[in-house]
Structures are given as C-alpha cells and as structure tokens.
C-alpha positions, 0 to 999 in steps of 0.5 A: 365945686365938684365935691359939693356936686357929689354930695348933692347927687349922693343926697338925692339918691339917699332921698329915694326909697328902695321902691322908688329906685326899683321903679327907676330901673323898671322905667329904664328897662322899658325905655331901653327896649323901646329905643332898641326897637325904634332907634336902632337905626338912629332915626330918632336923632338928628345932627345939629350941624351948627352946634355939632351935637346930636339931638332928638329928631322930635319932641317926646321921643322918650316920654311917648314910650313911658308906660301909663303907670310911669309918667311921673318922676320920683318927685311926682312931676311929669317926666320930660325927655331932658329929665329922662336923659339926666337920670339915664344918660345912656339914652342921650341922643349922642349915645343912641347915634353911637350905638347905631354906628357901632356895627357898620363903623367897626366893620369899615374900620377893620376893612380900612386897617386891613387895606392899609396893612397891605401897604402902610405907605398908603397912610402917607396920604392920610385924609380925604385922598386916602379915604377916596382910594379906600372907597375905590378899592372897596365899592362892594363893601356892604356897609359903604352902601349903608346910610349913616345917622348923618343921612348919607354914606359914611365919609372921612370926616365921620371917622374923624368925629369918631376919633380916627387919627393917623396915629390911631390907624398906624397903631392898628396897622402896626399891631396887625402886621406884627403877626407876621414877625411874631409867627416867624419868631414862634417858628424859630422857637419851635425849631428848637433854636434859641431866640435872640433879637439878632436871630430874627434880624438875620432871618430877614437878611437871609430872605426868610422874612422881608425887612419891611415886616420888621418895621412899624407903620411909622418906619421904626424897627420893631424890637424883641424884649425879653419877658420874665420866665413863664410869660410870653406874647400870644398870637392875636385872636388866640383862644384856649386851649393854647398850643405852641403855635399860639405863644412866643415864649419869654419874648414880646415884640414892641413898636416904638410908637408915635414918638419913634423912640423905644422905651417911651410911654407910647410904646406898643406891645404886639399882640394887643388885639384890643388896640386894633379895634376902633375908632376910639370913640366907639371902641376905646381898647375893646369896649365902650363903657356906658355913661353912669347916671346920678342914681345908678349906684343906688339902683344897683344897690337896690337890685342887689338888696332885692336879689338877696331878699329873694334868695332868703325867701 
C-alpha cells in the first residue's frame, strides 16, 4: 500500500512540467509571506477541543491570499485551503500554531529547566503542582503574560501537548547541571593532574565539589568515560576558537539516563546542548523539520535546473 502511494506521488510529480512546478513554488512563497504577516500570532487558527486538533479559524484563510493569476491548481481547478495544505503541508493549521508557539514556549522551557536545575528535587512534584510553583516564582516572566494560541496564558497541559515529560525535563536538567562537574574536571586537567574517575570523586569528598553535583536528575551517579585520543567533551555553548577552558580532553561525563543503568541505549553524554532544548514537539534535539509535500522534491529539482540554466546564460 505504501509502495503504491509512493508510486502515485512520483507519477503525479512527473506529470507536472517545469513551469508548473516553478509556479507551485511561486504560490508557496506568496502564501508563506501572507501567513507570516497575518498568522504569526496564530490568530488564523483555532483549537478543536473535542477532536484535539488545530483548524483554520475561518474558511478561505489561504485561498483569500492567492494572487489573482494563481487561483487555480495545476489541474485547472480552483484551489481550496485543504488542497493547498496537501501541496504545502507547512501551511497546515497545526504547523502555524506550532510556529506561533515556538519562541515563547522555548523561552519558558529554558526558564523552567534552569529553575529545576537549581534544585532537581522540585521534579518530584512533576505535574500541575510543579508548574504552579514555577509560576509563583516567575510571575514577572514576560512570556507567562502572553496569550497562547489557546487564547489564555500557557498552562501545564499545553507543555504536555508539546511533548513535555518528566524524563524530558530530567534530561535537560541533567545536561545543564553537568557543566559544573565538567568545569571541575577541566580545572583538574589544566592544573596538570592526570584525570581519573576516582580523582573527580575524591575532589567531591574534599569539599571541592559537592556530591549533589555528581548525580544526575534521576539520582544516579555520573561517570567519566575515556574517549579515543584527540577527542573530548566541549563545554555547553562553546564556540570557535576553542580554548583549553572549553574542552575536557580525552574524557566525557555520562548519565545513566531514565533507566538508571550505565551502558544502556538511553545513556546521556554531557555537553549535548541540543537535548537541553524543548519541548520535543517544537525542538527535537535542536530543530523542528518542516513536513514535506508530495511535489517538494520535484520542485527542488526544478529550482536547481533553473539556477543551472541561469548560470549558463
């Protein structure tokens, strides 16, 4: 069935001429500019609470913005909003809602993670109680005053819808707190001492680093793993040119992850800044890929062909 669908899509794209594909790209760019201007705050979509899906707030959200010379699809029939979304899925109501949420939610997520990193025990109250305590401590945070696409301030259930889980928060908190023991390990190396897992542990018992910094957000001790020569763990946020203070040479700190057992598939390597971002539906490991339409590959090929022809001319 899937193979047949792929064949149908390929055949449909093959039936379109290069001018038709370039026309589709022109229509897409026109609509993208329109939605950036009028849907940036998600005012053109609404939440269907019964079916738990996003819908356009009114009919003709997309078709009303079509240029006068672009109101028909490649088959010569009038465009509809549904047909435009099929061709250009990044214009679907869900995508427009997520785009509107991206900046405020990402900022709130980082504020929440930093607050939890101050005391990971706060995660024990994961759920509305944790969220309410966060709100009480951050009443002046600008994005908490912003209305969400749901028409109210952001709530705990909104973040759950966007992929927040207790383990996702513990992951982000662990990686953020990893920076403290990583800095200690780098300090030991810069002092000319040979770094061993035991040396880092002894440093904590001597009072140089509190033991609470050597466990992850699940309460499992962190471990130092030796890496191949020439590699190492970068400090989170480090950018070129790198200095000795940016790199833990030959070693990397690891968390056992949600299963609390070292050596498993869910182990977390400290230093992975992408996994601090979230929630998952907005920023899965650092970015949110846009959905691809059935003709997008053919459109890409047509654009490359046009660019090559322009170079030759």
